[in-house]
MDAnalysis code that builds the backbone (N, CA, C; Angstrom):
import MDAnalysis as mda
import numpy as np

u = mda.Universe.empty(477, n_residues=159, atom_resindex=np.repeat(np.arange(159), 3), trajectory=True)
u.add_TopologyAttr("name", ["N", "CA", "C"] * 159)
u.add_TopologyAttr("resid", np.arange(1, 160))
u.add_TopologyAttr("resname", ["UNK", "UNK", "UNK", "UNK", "UNK", "UNK", "UNK", "UNK", "UNK", "UNK", "UNK", "UNK", "UNK", "UNK", "UNK", "UNK", "UNK", "UNK", "UNK", "UNK", "UNK", "UNK", "UNK", "UNK", "UNK", "UNK", "UNK", "UNK", "UNK", "UNK", "UNK", "UNK", "UNK", "UNK", "UNK", "UNK", "UNK", "UNK", "UNK", "UNK", "UNK", "UNK", "UNK", "UNK", "UNK", "UNK", "UNK", "UNK", "UNK", "UNK", "UNK", "UNK", "UNK", "UNK", "UNK", "UNK", "UNK", "UNK", "UNK", "UNK", "UNK", "UNK", "UNK", "UNK", "UNK", "UNK", "UNK", "UNK", "UNK", "UNK", "UNK", "UNK", "UNK", "UNK", "UNK", "UNK", "UNK", "UNK", "UNK", "UNK", "UNK", "UNK", "UNK", "UNK", "UNK", "UNK", "UNK", "UNK", "UNK", "UNK", "UNK", "UNK", "UNK", "UNK", "UNK", "UNK", "UNK", "UNK", "UNK", "UNK", "UNK", "UNK", "UNK", "UNK", "UNK", "UNK", "UNK", "UNK", "UNK", "UNK", "UNK", "UNK", "UNK", "UNK", "UNK", "UNK", "UNK", "UNK", "UNK", "UNK", "UNK", "UNK", "UNK", "UNK", "UNK", "UNK", "UNK", "UNK", "UNK", "UNK", "UNK", "UNK", "UNK", "UNK", "UNK", "UNK", "UNK", "UNK", "UNK", "UNK", "UNK", "UNK", "UNK", "UNK", "UNK", "UNK", "UNK", "UNK", "UNK", "UNK", "UNK", "UNK", "UNK", "UNK", "UNK", "UNK", "UNK", "UNK", "UNK"])
u.atoms.positions = np.array([
    [15.903, -7.708, 9.735],
    [14.790, -7.857, 10.655],
    [14.066, -9.165, 10.340],
    [13.488, -9.728, 11.345],
    [12.840, -11.026, 11.257],
    [11.427, -10.891, 10.692],
    [11.177, -11.521, 9.538],
    [9.862, -11.421, 8.887],
    [8.748, -11.966, 9.760],
    [9.067, -12.925, 10.626],
    [8.038, -13.505, 11.483],
    [7.585, -12.550, 12.588],
    [8.304, -11.476, 12.769],
    [7.935, -10.497, 13.786],
    [7.122, -9.342, 13.206],
    [6.907, -9.377, 11.876],
    [6.100, -8.363, 11.199],
    [4.676, -8.883, 11.098],
    [3.738, -8.031, 11.465],
    [2.326, -8.385, 11.440],
    [1.556, -7.294, 10.707],
    [0.561, -7.714, 9.939],
    [-0.381, -6.774, 9.332],
    [-1.700, -6.968, 10.053],
    [-2.183, -5.908, 10.670],
    [-3.482, -5.989, 11.346],
    [-4.428, -4.955, 10.758],
    [-5.709, -5.208, 10.905],
    [-6.688, -4.272, 10.375],
    [-6.564, -2.927, 11.068],
    [-6.746, -1.893, 10.287],
    [-6.744, -0.533, 10.789],
    [-7.981, -0.332, 11.661],
    [-7.819, 0.376, 12.772],
    [-8.934, 0.741, 13.629],
    [-8.969, 2.244, 13.818],
    [-10.112, 2.781, 14.193],
    [-10.240, 4.234, 14.341],
    [-9.233, 4.800, 15.344],
    [-8.773, 3.993, 16.285],
    [-7.782, 4.448, 17.260],
    [-6.412, 4.694, 16.612],
    [-6.228, 4.232, 15.379],
    [-4.951, 4.374, 14.686],
    [-4.813, 5.694, 13.929],
    [-5.882, 6.473, 13.827],
    [-5.848, 7.658, 12.970],
    [-4.779, 8.663, 13.390],
    [-4.558, 8.822, 14.678],
    [-3.582, 9.837, 15.114],
    [-2.166, 9.476, 14.674],
    [-1.801, 8.215, 14.761],
    [-0.452, 7.824, 14.359],
    [-0.307, 7.871, 12.835],
    [-1.349, 7.490, 12.107],
    [-1.297, 7.558, 10.644],
    [-1.196, 9.018, 10.203],
    [-1.892, 9.889, 10.892],
    [-1.818, 11.325, 10.571],
    [-0.393, 11.850, 10.758],
    [0.261, 11.446, 11.837],
    [1.658, 11.846, 12.057],
    [2.525, 11.355, 10.903],
    [2.368, 10.104, 10.530],
    [3.177, 9.534, 9.447],
    [2.943, 10.277, 8.139],
    [1.663, 10.518, 7.801],
    [1.348, 11.159, 6.526],
    [1.861, 12.591, 6.444],
    [2.141, 13.206, 7.587],
    [2.648, 14.580, 7.612],
    [4.171, 14.661, 7.629],
    [4.847, 13.539, 7.591],
    [6.316, 13.549, 7.554],
    [6.766, 13.879, 6.133],
    [7.787, 14.716, 6.037],
    [8.258, 15.188, 4.727],
    [8.582, 14.060, 3.765],
    [9.270, 13.014, 4.241],
    [9.667, 11.943, 3.333],
    [8.480, 11.114, 2.853],
    [7.331, 11.252, 3.503],
    [6.119, 10.560, 3.053],
    [5.274, 11.477, 2.165],
    [5.091, 12.734, 2.568],
    [4.301, 13.646, 1.735],
    [4.944, 13.838, 0.367],
    [6.268, 13.678, 0.303],
    [6.966, 13.780, -0.982],
    [6.364, 12.827, -2.004],
    [5.971, 11.629, -1.566],
    [5.442, 10.607, -2.475],
    [3.930, 10.446, -2.389],
    [3.355, 10.700, -1.230],
    [1.923, 10.456, -1.039],
    [1.076, 11.699, -1.242],
    [1.681, 12.869, -1.179],
    [0.920, 14.090, -1.393],
    [0.170, 14.543, -0.154],
    [-0.911, 15.219, -0.385],
    [-1.699, 15.889, 0.644],
    [-2.231, 14.912, 1.708],
    [-1.789, 15.075, 2.969],
    [-2.260, 14.174, 4.041],
    [-3.769, 14.190, 4.244],
    [-4.402, 15.363, 4.126],
    [-5.840, 15.446, 4.385],
    [-6.630, 14.533, 3.446],
    [-6.221, 14.474, 2.185],
    [-6.920, 13.611, 1.230],
    [-6.821, 12.146, 1.664],
    [-5.630, 11.726, 2.085],
    [-5.443, 10.346, 2.552],
    [-6.246, 10.090, 3.828],
    [-6.237, 11.046, 4.749],
    [-6.966, 10.866, 6.011],
    [-8.471, 10.762, 5.770],
    [-8.998, 11.599, 4.874],
    [-10.425, 11.528, 4.538],
    [-10.770, 10.154, 3.967],
    [-9.893, 9.665, 3.115],
    [-10.107, 8.351, 2.491],
    [-10.055, 7.231, 3.542],
    [-9.062, 7.285, 4.418],
    [-8.896, 6.250, 5.439],
    [-10.050, 6.258, 6.432],
    [-10.465, 7.439, 6.858],
    [-11.559, 7.532, 7.822],
    [-12.910, 7.215, 7.191],
    [-13.024, 7.397, 5.881],
    [-14.228, 7.053, 5.121],
    [-15.488, 7.679, 5.713],
    [-15.376, 8.920, 6.153],
    [-16.516, 9.602, 6.754],
    [-17.668, 9.729, 5.757],
    [-17.337, 9.982, 4.492],
    [-18.367, 10.164, 3.465],
    [-18.989, 8.837, 3.033],
    [-18.331, 7.727, 3.354],
    [-18.834, 6.419, 2.966],
    [-18.495, 6.016, 1.540],
    [-17.749, 6.837, 0.830],
    [-17.454, 6.539, -0.570],
    [-16.198, 5.699, -0.782],
    [-15.471, 5.382, 0.301],
    [-14.216, 4.643, 0.159],
    [-14.259, 3.262, 0.816],
    [-15.427, 2.684, 0.912],
    [-15.581, 1.377, 1.539],
    [-14.903, 0.242, 0.786],
    [-14.468, 0.479, -0.413],
    [-13.808, -0.538, -1.242],
    [-12.313, -0.649, -0.943],
    [-11.808, 0.209, -0.062],
    [-10.382, 0.177, 0.279],
    [-10.206, -0.524, 1.621],
    [-9.246, -1.439, 1.693],
    [-8.944, -2.188, 2.914],
    [-7.658, -1.634, 3.514],
    [-7.751, -1.098, 4.729],
    [-6.612, -0.442, 5.377],
    [-6.038, -1.304, 6.502],
    [-4.705, -1.222, 6.649],
    [-4.017, -2.032, 7.652],
    [-2.873, -1.249, 8.294],
    [-2.535, -1.667, 9.501],
    [-1.379, -1.144, 10.215],
    [-0.312, -2.227, 10.229],
    [0.908, -1.808, 9.988],
    [2.056, -2.721, 10.027],
    [2.697, -2.622, 11.405],
    [2.980, -3.765, 11.996],
    [3.594, -3.809, 13.328],
    [4.829, -4.697, 13.318],
    [5.771, -4.322, 14.146],
    [6.939, -5.168, 14.381],
    [6.969, -5.432, 15.875],
    [6.822, -6.688, 16.259],
    [6.713, -7.066, 17.677],
    [5.657, -6.236, 18.398],
    [4.553, -5.962, 17.707],
    [3.446, -5.221, 18.303],
    [3.583, -3.711, 18.238],
    [4.705, -3.196, 17.736],
    [4.917, -1.757, 17.631],
    [4.520, -1.285, 16.229],
    [3.545, -0.390, 16.130],
    [3.163, 0.123, 14.813],
    [4.320, 0.877, 14.166],
    [4.583, 0.563, 12.889],
    [5.644, 1.267, 12.185],
    [5.238, 1.696, 10.780],
    [4.059, 1.283, 10.315],
    [3.663, 1.657, 8.976],
    [2.214, 1.370, 8.663],
    [1.863, 1.683, 7.458],
    [0.484, 1.607, 6.983],
    [0.497, 0.974, 5.596],
    [-0.529, 0.197, 5.299],
    [-0.689, -0.318, 3.938],
    [-2.174, -0.473, 3.641],
    [-2.465, -0.595, 2.359],
    [-3.855, -0.791, 1.950],
    [-3.880, -1.541, 0.627],
    [-5.035, -2.138, 0.358],
    [-5.259, -2.728, -0.954],
    [-6.702, -2.487, -1.345],
    [-6.950, -2.569, -2.642],
    [-8.285, -2.328, -3.168],
    [-8.435, -3.063, -4.495],
    [-9.667, -3.431, -4.779],
    [-9.965, -4.050, -6.065],
    [-10.131, -2.926, -7.083],
    [-9.315, -2.944, -8.102],
    [-9.270, -1.844, -9.072],
    [-10.603, -1.602, -9.769],
    [-11.385, -2.649, -9.983],
    [-12.666, -2.483, -10.678],
    [-13.678, -1.703, -9.842],
    [-13.416, -1.539, -8.551],
    [-14.343, -0.816, -7.672],
    [-13.966, 0.649, -7.499],
    [-12.828, 1.048, -8.053],
    [-12.401, 2.438, -7.915],
    [-13.152, 3.318, -8.913],
    [-13.215, 4.619, -8.633],
    [-13.830, 5.517, -9.611],
    [-13.066, 5.456, -10.944],
    [-13.725, 5.788, -12.009],
    [-13.093, 5.776, -13.331],
    [-12.104, 6.940, -13.454],
    [-11.159, 6.753, -14.379],
    [-10.199, 7.818, -14.640],
    [-8.788, 7.506, -14.189],
    [-8.543, 6.264, -13.770],
    [-7.209, 5.860, -13.339],
    [-6.544, 5.017, -14.420],
    [-5.234, 4.875, -14.293],
    [-4.456, 4.101, -15.262],
    [-4.904, 2.643, -15.327],
    [-5.510, 2.143, -14.273],
    [-5.894, 0.723, -14.205],
    [-7.334, 0.467, -14.647],
    [-7.982, 1.447, -15.233],
    [-9.385, 1.285, -15.647],
    [-9.612, 0.096, -16.572],
    [-8.640, -0.258, -17.386],
    [-8.825, -1.328, -18.362],
    [-8.164, -2.644, -17.960],
    [-7.804, -2.771, -16.690],
    [-7.189, -4.011, -16.210],
    [-8.267, -5.074, -16.021],
    [-7.889, -6.347, -16.104],
    [-8.881, -7.424, -15.989],
    [-9.495, -7.510, -14.587],
    [-10.695, -8.088, -14.495],
    [-11.286, -8.332, -13.179],
    [-10.312, -9.159, -12.331],
    [-10.301, -8.894, -11.044],
    [-9.382, -9.596, -10.159],
    [-8.046, -8.891, -10.013],
    [-7.967, -7.642, -10.492],
    [-6.757, -6.836, -10.331],
    [-6.894, -6.021, -9.056],
    [-5.853, -6.081, -8.231],
    [-5.845, -5.352, -6.966],
    [-4.655, -4.402, -6.925],
    [-4.885, -3.222, -6.383],
    [-3.824, -2.245, -6.213],
    [-3.365, -2.216, -4.764],
    [-2.092, -1.862, -4.572],
    [-1.544, -1.772, -3.213],
    [-0.827, -0.439, -3.019],
    [-0.806, 0.006, -1.775],
    [-0.037, 1.165, -1.331],
    [0.529, 0.826, 0.036],
    [1.706, 1.356, 0.340],
    [2.314, 1.074, 1.646],
    [3.304, 2.179, 1.997],
    [3.525, 2.337, 3.284],
    [4.519, 3.292, 3.760],
    [5.074, 2.829, 5.091],
    [6.314, 3.211, 5.339],
    [6.937, 3.004, 6.649],
    [6.990, 4.371, 7.295],
    [6.245, 4.528, 8.369],
    [6.094, 5.831, 9.005],
    [7.088, 6.131, 10.104],
    [7.747, 5.121, 10.610],
    [8.721, 5.313, 11.680],
    [10.130, 5.220, 11.098],
    [10.880, 6.299, 11.227],
    [12.216, 6.373, 10.636],
    [13.141, 5.253, 11.105],
    [12.994, 4.812, 12.347],
    [13.851, 3.741, 12.874],
    [13.668, 2.425, 12.123],
    [12.600, 2.309, 11.339],
    [12.313, 1.084, 10.608],
    [12.679, 1.183, 9.122],
    [13.175, 2.330, 8.704],
    [13.598, 2.505, 7.313],
    [14.930, 1.803, 7.076],
    [15.120, 1.358, 5.839],
    [16.385, 0.737, 5.419],
    [16.769, -0.487, 6.262],
    [15.768, -1.262, 6.656],
    [15.994, -2.471, 7.457],
    [15.545, -3.729, 6.725],
    [15.159, -3.594, 5.459],
    [14.688, -4.752, 4.700],
    [13.217, -5.058, 4.904],
    [12.482, -4.141, 5.523],
    [11.067, -4.400, 5.796],
    [10.178, -4.233, 4.568],
    [10.616, -3.449, 3.586],
    [9.790, -3.221, 2.398],
    [9.416, -4.511, 1.699],
    [10.380, -5.390, 1.493],
    [10.089, -6.676, 0.839],
    [9.172, -7.535, 1.693],
    [9.373, -7.500, 2.980],
    [8.507, -8.272, 3.888],
    [7.077, -7.746, 3.798],
    [6.925, -6.430, 3.770],
    [5.599, -5.825, 3.672],
    [4.916, -6.262, 2.387],
    [5.611, -6.151, 1.269],
    [5.012, -6.518, -0.020],
    [4.601, -7.985, -0.025],
    [5.479, -8.867, 0.426],
    [5.150, -10.300, 0.423],
    [3.961, -10.594, 1.334],
    [3.956, -9.999, 2.527],
    [2.847, -10.256, 3.456],
    [1.540, -9.661, 2.932],
    [1.610, -8.500, 2.296],
    [0.404, -7.894, 1.740],
    [-0.140, -8.734, 0.586],
    [0.729, -9.225, -0.275],
    [0.290, -10.110, -1.361],
    [-0.314, -11.389, -0.789],
    [0.327, -11.977, 0.209],
    [-0.222, -13.190, 0.846],
    [-1.614, -12.924, 1.411],
    [-1.804, -11.756, 2.031],
    [-3.103, -11.386, 2.596],
    [-4.160, -11.278, 1.496],
    [-3.811, -10.629, 0.395],
    [-4.755, -10.473, -0.712],
    [-5.104, -11.839, -1.302],
    [-4.120, -12.689, -1.490],
    [-4.360, -14.025, -2.036],
    [-5.280, -14.821, -1.111],
    [-5.067, -14.682, 0.178],
    [-5.874, -15.418, 1.156],
    [-7.325, -14.921, 1.185],
    [-7.535, -13.617, 1.061],
    [-8.871, -13.041, 1.211],
    [-9.630, -12.859, -0.098],
    [-8.914, -12.735, -1.182],
    [-9.525, -12.410, -2.465],
    [-9.156, -13.488, -3.487],
    [-9.538, -13.253, -4.731],
    [-9.168, -14.165, -5.809],
    [-8.439, -13.350, -6.884],
    [-7.236, -12.857, -6.569],
    [-6.573, -11.940, -7.497],
    [-5.956, -12.650, -8.700],
    [-5.962, -11.947, -9.830],
    [-5.242, -12.431, -11.003],
    [-3.932, -11.663, -11.167],
    [-3.927, -10.438, -10.657],
    [-2.703, -9.644, -10.660],
    [-2.800, -8.570, -9.594],
    [-1.637, -8.093, -9.190],
    [-1.546, -7.012, -8.218],
    [-0.700, -5.926, -8.856],
    [-1.104, -4.696, -8.642],
    [-0.354, -3.606, -9.243],
    [-0.063, -2.520, -8.217],
    [0.923, -1.716, -8.561],
    [1.294, -0.553, -7.761],
    [1.583, 0.585, -8.722],
    [1.408, 1.792, -8.235],
    [1.573, 2.983, -9.064],
    [2.491, 3.983, -8.356],
    [3.767, 3.614, -8.171],
    [4.668, 4.545, -7.483],
    [4.992, 5.753, -8.351],
    [5.318, 6.850, -7.709],
    [5.805, 8.028, -8.428],
    [7.022, 7.609, -9.245],
    [7.127, 8.106, -10.449],
    [8.218, 7.707, -11.340],
    [9.599, 8.073, -10.811],
    [9.664, 8.997, -9.866],
    [10.943, 9.393, -9.281],
    [11.248, 8.664, -7.968],
    [10.323, 7.810, -7.523],
    [10.503, 7.084, -6.268],
    [11.298, 5.801, -6.533],
    [12.604, 5.987, -6.739],
    [13.479, 4.877, -7.123],
    [13.491, 3.756, -6.093],
    [13.385, 4.080, -4.823],
    [13.421, 3.054, -3.780],
    [12.199, 2.138, -3.901],
    [11.012, 2.708, -4.040],
    [9.807, 1.887, -4.175],
    [9.829, 1.077, -5.466],
    [10.283, 1.683, -6.527],
    [10.336, 0.981, -7.807],
    [11.272, -0.222, -7.721],
    [12.448, -0.023, -7.156],
    [13.392, -1.138, -7.019],
    [12.798, -2.232, -6.127],
    [12.150, -1.822, -5.050],
    [11.524, -2.768, -4.131],
    [10.454, -3.592, -4.846],
    [9.642, -2.950, -5.653],
    [8.618, -3.668, -6.406],
    [9.259, -4.646, -7.394],
    [10.266, -4.189, -8.113],
    [10.922, -5.053, -9.096],
    [11.571, -6.267, -8.442],
    [12.205, -6.070, -7.305],
    [12.843, -7.174, -6.585],
    [11.802, -8.205, -6.149],
    [10.568, -7.751, -5.975],
    [9.497, -8.634, -5.521],
    [8.578, -9.095, -6.647],
    [9.095, -9.091, -7.881],
    [8.368, -9.694, -8.982],
    [7.449, -8.790, -9.777],
    [7.449, -7.500, -9.502],
    [6.637, -6.563, -10.272],
    [7.449, -6.098, -11.477],
    [6.753, -5.885, -12.578],
    [7.408, -5.394, -13.790],
    [6.637, -4.187, -14.311],
    [7.361, -3.248, -14.874],
    [6.747, -2.057, -15.436],
    [6.001, -2.409, -16.715],
    [4.750, -2.001, -16.772],
    [3.960, -2.086, -17.996],
    [4.120, -0.723, -18.670],
    [4.892, -0.679, -19.733],
    [5.196, 0.572, -20.419],
    [3.941, 1.296, -20.895],
    [2.926, 0.545, -21.283],
    [1.701, 1.152, -21.819],
    [0.935, 1.951, -20.762],
    [0.925, 1.439, -19.534],
    [0.135, 2.101, -18.477],
    [0.999, 2.852, -17.463],
    [2.280, 2.505, -17.377],
    [3.156, 3.090, -16.362],
    [2.991, 2.443, -14.998],
    [2.222, 1.361, -14.921],
    [1.976, 0.662, -13.664],
    [2.964, -0.488, -13.500],
    [3.238, -0.825, -12.254],
    [4.062, -1.999, -11.941],
    [3.105, -3.125, -11.583],
    [3.263, -4.266, -12.281],
    [2.311, -5.362, -12.153],
    [3.008, -6.661, -11.795],
    [2.324, -7.441, -10.980],
    [2.771, -8.796, -10.660],
    [1.608, -9.738, -10.967],
    [1.797, -10.612, -11.947],
    [0.773, -11.602, -12.281],
    [0.830, -12.731, -11.254],
    [-0.308, -13.280, -10.938],
    [-0.363, -14.374, -9.961],
    [-0.764, -15.667, -10.624],
])
C-alpha cells in the first residue's frame, strides 16, 4: 500500500461509533482488553484524560484504524514508564478494518505517528507497551527501531 495515501487526522466525536465497532472486534479485544474502558478514555467525559491525543487513520479518506500518543509524565502513577525521562511519549495503535490487515500499514502507521509526535512535541524517546504475546506488534516495533528494555518490559525508540 502507498504510504502517501495514509493520513492521520484528529479524532472527532463523530468517530466514536466506528472506534466502538473496532474495539469490540475479537482480534482487537484480545490485545486491548475491555472496550468500555477505552471508549471512556477516548470520549474523556470525566475530563481526566485530556493528556491523551487521539487520531483516526485513513487510507484515501477511508477510516481504517485508530492511534494515540501521550506524554508519559502526565499519566497517573503506577505504570512501567513512571521513571522514564521527561520528553518520553507512549503510543498505541490498531487497524480496525480487516481488509487493511497484513498490507504493510503497521510500519507506515508507526513512522507517521512518530513524525507527528516529533513535529508537535519535543520527544527524547517514544515507547510502546505491547502484550508480551502480541508477536506481530512486537516484530513491527522492532522493525521500526524499537528495542526491548529488559528492565521495564517496554519497547523504546530513542530519538
